C-alpha positions as CSV (number, residue, x, y, z in Angstrom):
1,X,83.0,44.6,161.7
2,X,83.3,47.7,163.9
3,X,81.7,49.9,161.3
4,X,78.8,47.4,160.7
5,X,78.1,47.3,164.5
6,X,77.9,51.1,164.5
7,X,75.4,51.1,161.6
8,X,73.3,48.4,163.4
9,X,73.5,50.2,166.7
10,X,72.6,53.5,165.2
11,X,69.5,52.1,163.4
12,X,68.3,50.3,166.6
13,X,68.9,53.2,169.0
14,X,67.3,55.7,166.7
15,X,64.1,53.8,166.6
16,X,64.1,53.4,170.4
17,X,64.8,57.2,170.8
18,X,61.7,58.0,168.8
19,X,59.6,55.2,170.3
20,X,60.2,55.7,174.0
21,X,61.6,59.3,174.2
22,X,64.7,58.0,175.9
23,X,67.5,59.2,173.5
24,X,68.7,55.6,173.0
25,X,71.4,55.9,175.6
26,X,70.4,52.9,177.6
27,X,71.2,50.6,174.7
28,X,74.1,52.7,173.3
29,X,76.0,52.7,176.6
30,X,76.4,48.9,177.2
31,X,77.1,48.3,173.6
32,X,79.8,50.9,173.5
33,X,81.4,49.3,176.6
34,X,81.8,46.0,174.7
35,X,83.0,47.6,171.4
36,X,85.4,50.0,173.1
37,X,86.8,47.3,175.3
38,X,87.3,45.1,172.3
39,X,89.1,47.9,170.5
40,X,91.6,48.1,173.5
41,X,90.7,51.4,174.9
42,X,92.6,51.9,178.2
43,X,90.6,50.8,181.2
44,X,91.2,54.0,183.1
45,X,89.3,56.1,180.5
46,X,86.9,53.4,179.1
47,X,83.8,54.6,181.0
48,X,84.4,58.2,180.2
49,X,84.8,57.5,176.5
50,X,81.6,55.4,176.5
51,X,79.5,58.1,178.2
52,X,81.0,61.0,176.3
53,X,80.4,59.3,173.0
54,X,76.9,58.3,174.0
55,X,76.0,61.9,174.7
56,X,77.5,62.8,171.3
57,X,75.2,60.3,169.6
58,X,72.1,61.5,171.5
59,X,72.7,65.0,170.2
60,X,72.0,63.6,166.7
61,X,69.0,61.4,167.6
62,X,67.4,64.0,169.9
63,X,67.3,66.6,167.1
64,X,65.7,64.1,164.7
65,X,63.3,62.7,167.3
66,X,62.2,66.2,168.4
67,X,61.6,67.3,164.8
68,X,59.3,64.3,164.2
69,X,57.4,64.7,167.5
70,X,57.0,68.4,166.8
71,X,55.4,67.8,163.4
72,X,52.7,65.9,165.4
73,X,52.3,68.8,167.9
74,X,53.8,66.7,170.7
75,X,56.5,69.2,172.0
76,X,55.6,71.8,174.6
77,X,58.0,74.5,173.8
78,X,56.8,76.8,176.5
79,X,57.9,74.3,179.1
80,X,61.2,73.7,177.3
81,X,62.0,77.4,177.4
82,X,61.7,77.2,181.2
83,X,63.7,74.1,181.9
84,X,66.4,74.4,179.1
85,X,68.7,76.8,180.9
86,X,68.9,74.7,184.1
87,X,69.2,71.5,182.1
88,X,72.3,73.0,180.3
89,X,73.9,73.9,183.6
90,X,73.0,70.5,185.2
91,X,74.3,68.5,182.3
92,X,77.6,70.4,182.1
93,X,78.1,69.8,185.9
94,X,77.2,66.2,185.4
95,X,79.9,65.7,182.8
96,X,82.4,67.4,185.1
97,X,81.3,65.3,188.0
98,X,81.8,62.1,186.0
99,X,85.3,63.3,185.1
100,X,86.3,63.0,188.8
101,X,85.0,59.5,189.3
102,X,87.3,56.5,188.7
103,X,86.4,54.6,185.5
104,X,85.8,51.3,187.2
105,X,83.5,53.0,189.8
106,X,81.7,54.9,187.1
107,X,81.1,51.6,185.2
108,X,79.6,50.1,188.2
109,X,77.3,53.0,188.8
110,X,76.2,53.1,185.2
111,X,75.5,49.3,185.3
112,X,73.4,49.7,188.4
113,X,71.5,52.6,186.8
114,X,70.8,50.5,183.7
115,X,69.4,47.7,185.9
116,X,67.1,50.1,187.7
117,X,66.1,51.6,184.4
118,X,65.2,48.2,183.0
119,X,63.1,47.4,186.1
120,X,61.2,50.6,185.7
121,X,60.5,49.8,182.0
122,X,59.3,46.3,182.9
123,X,56.9,47.3,185.7
124,X,56.2,50.8,184.3
125,X,55.8,52.3,187.7
126,X,53.2,55.1,187.4
127,X,54.6,58.6,187.4
128,X,53.5,61.0,190.1
129,X,49.9,62.1,190.0
130,X,49.4,65.2,187.8
131,X,49.9,68.6,189.3
132,X,50.2,71.2,186.6
133,X,50.0,74.1,189.0
134,X,53.5,73.8,190.4
135,X,55.4,77.1,190.6
136,X,58.3,78.2,188.4
137,X,61.0,77.0,190.7
138,X,59.8,73.4,190.3
139,X,60.7,73.0,186.6
140,X,64.0,74.9,187.1
141,X,65.1,72.6,189.9
142,X,63.9,69.5,188.1
143,X,65.7,70.5,184.9
144,X,69.0,71.0,186.8
145,X,68.6,67.5,188.4
146,X,67.6,65.8,185.2
147,X,70.5,67.5,183.4
148,X,73.0,66.5,186.1
149,X,72.0,62.9,186.2
150,X,72.0,62.7,182.4
151,X,75.5,64.2,182.3
152,X,76.8,61.7,184.8
153,X,75.3,58.6,183.2
154,X,75.6,59.7,179.5
155,X,71.9,59.5,178.7
156,X,69.3,61.7,177.2
157,X,67.4,61.9,180.4
158,X,64.0,60.6,179.2
159,X,63.7,58.1,182.0
160,X,63.6,61.0,184.4
161,X,61.9,63.7,182.2
162,X,59.0,61.7,180.8
163,X,57.5,61.0,184.3
164,X,58.2,64.6,185.4
165,X,56.5,66.2,182.4
166,X,53.5,63.9,182.8
167,X,53.4,65.1,186.4
168,X,53.4,68.6,185.1
169,X,50.1,67.9,183.4
170,X,51.2,66.9,179.9
171,X,49.6,64.0,178.1
172,X,51.9,61.0,177.9
173,X,52.7,61.4,174.2
174,X,53.4,65.1,174.8
175,X,55.6,64.2,177.7
176,X,57.6,61.9,175.4
177,X,57.9,64.6,172.7
178,X,59.0,67.3,175.2
179,X,61.4,64.8,176.8
180,X,63.0,64.3,173.3
181,X,63.5,68.0,173.0
182,X,65.2,68.1,176.4
183,X,67.7,65.6,175.0
184,X,69.2,68.3,172.7
185,X,70.5,70.7,175.4
186,X,71.4,67.7,177.6
187,X,73.5,66.1,174.9
188,X,75.2,69.2,173.7
189,X,76.1,70.6,177.1
190,X,77.2,67.1,178.3
191,X,79.3,66.4,175.2
192,X,81.1,69.7,175.6
193,X,81.9,68.9,179.2
194,X,83.3,65.5,178.2
195,X,85.4,67.1,175.5
196,X,86.8,69.7,177.9
197,X,87.6,67.3,180.8
198,X,89.2,64.7,178.5
199,X,91.1,67.1,176.3
200,X,94.9,66.4,176.3
201,X,94.6,63.0,178.2
202,X,97.6,61.0,177.1
203,X,95.5,57.8,177.0
204,X,93.1,58.9,174.4
205,X,92.7,56.7,171.3
206,X,93.2,58.1,167.8
207,X,90.3,59.9,166.3
208,X,89.0,61.3,169.6
209,X,88.2,64.8,170.8
210,X,88.4,64.7,174.6
211,X,86.3,61.7,175.7
212,X,84.3,61.5,172.5
213,X,85.3,58.8,170.0
214,X,84.4,60.3,166.6
215,X,83.9,57.2,164.4
216,X,81.4,55.7,166.8
217,X,79.7,59.0,167.6
218,X,79.3,60.2,164.0
219,X,78.2,56.9,162.4
220,X,75.8,55.8,165.2
221,X,74.6,59.4,165.5
222,X,73.8,59.8,161.8
223,X,72.1,56.5,161.6
224,X,70.0,57.1,164.7
225,X,69.0,60.5,163.4
226,X,67.7,58.8,160.2
227,X,65.7,56.1,162.0
228,X,64.3,58.1,165.0
229,X,61.3,59.2,162.9
230,X,60.3,55.6,162.4
231,X,60.2,55.1,166.2
232,X,58.1,58.3,166.5
233,X,55.6,56.9,163.9
234,X,55.4,53.6,165.7
235,X,54.9,55.4,169.1
236,X,51.9,57.3,167.7
237,X,50.2,54.2,166.3
238,X,50.8,51.2,168.6
239,X,50.6,49.8,172.1
240,X,54.1,49.6,173.4
241,X,53.8,47.2,176.4
242,X,55.2,44.0,174.9
243,X,58.0,45.8,173.0
244,X,58.9,47.8,176.1
245,X,59.2,44.7,178.3
246,X,61.3,42.8,175.8
247,X,63.6,45.7,175.4
248,X,63.8,46.1,179.2
249,X,64.9,42.5,179.6
250,X,67.6,43.0,176.9
251,X,68.9,46.0,178.7
252,X,69.0,44.2,182.1
253,X,70.9,41.3,180.6
254,X,73.5,43.6,179.1
255,X,73.7,45.7,182.3
256,X,74.2,42.6,184.6
257,X,76.9,41.3,182.2
258,X,78.6,44.7,182.3
259,X,78.4,44.7,186.1
260,X,80.2,41.4,186.3
261,X,83.0,42.4,184.0
C-alpha cells in the first residue's frame, strides 16, 4: 500500500508541477505527513523528514518540468543565471533554519503556509504590476528570499517566484517555466541542507540519508519526473481556473486537517 501511494502521489504531483510551475510540494507535503505518521516516524523528526523528502522529490520533478518548458521556449535562462546563486544560498540557509525549529512548531507553520497558499490559488491575487527595469540587486535579493522560504517550507518556491518573474516583465507562461527552472537549485541546495543537519540523528528510520527518506523520495520523484511533461502540455493548451480552484480546496482541506492533528 505504501508503494502504491508513492506511485499515485508521484503521478499527481508531477502533473501539478508542470501545470502550475509549483514543484508539486504543496500536495506532496501534507500527503507525506500522513504516510510518515502512519509508518511510525518519531514525532520529533516527522516534520523535518517530510520537508527534506519533499525537496528531494522536487529535484526530480523540477528537472523534468524545466526540460518540457524549455522545449517550448518558456524558460528565461538569462534571469536564471542572475538569481540562481542567491537562490542556492537562501535555500541552504532555509534548510538549516528549519533544523533549529521544533517539529511540532514546524508542522504548524507549514500547515498555515499551505492554507495561505490555497487561498492565493483560489482568489488568484494579481501579481505586482510589471516593472522589468528593476536593478540587478532586486533579483539577487528576491532569489535569496525565495530560496530561504522554499528551504524552510520544503517547496519548489513557485508560489513566490511565479508572481515575482511576472513582475519582472515575463509573460505568465514564461514566468511559470522560469519558476520551474528555479526549483532545481532550490531543491538540490535544500536537500543537501536537510541531509547534513539530519545526518547521524539517532531517531532516523531505516533507508534514510539525513532527513530524506529514500523510498518515498525516489519513487515519488521518478514518477513525478515522468508525468511533469503532461502538466506542461496541459498548461500550454487550456484555461486553468476551475482546475486551480478545485486543487486549492483540496490543499486547504488537507492543510486544515494537518493543523488540527
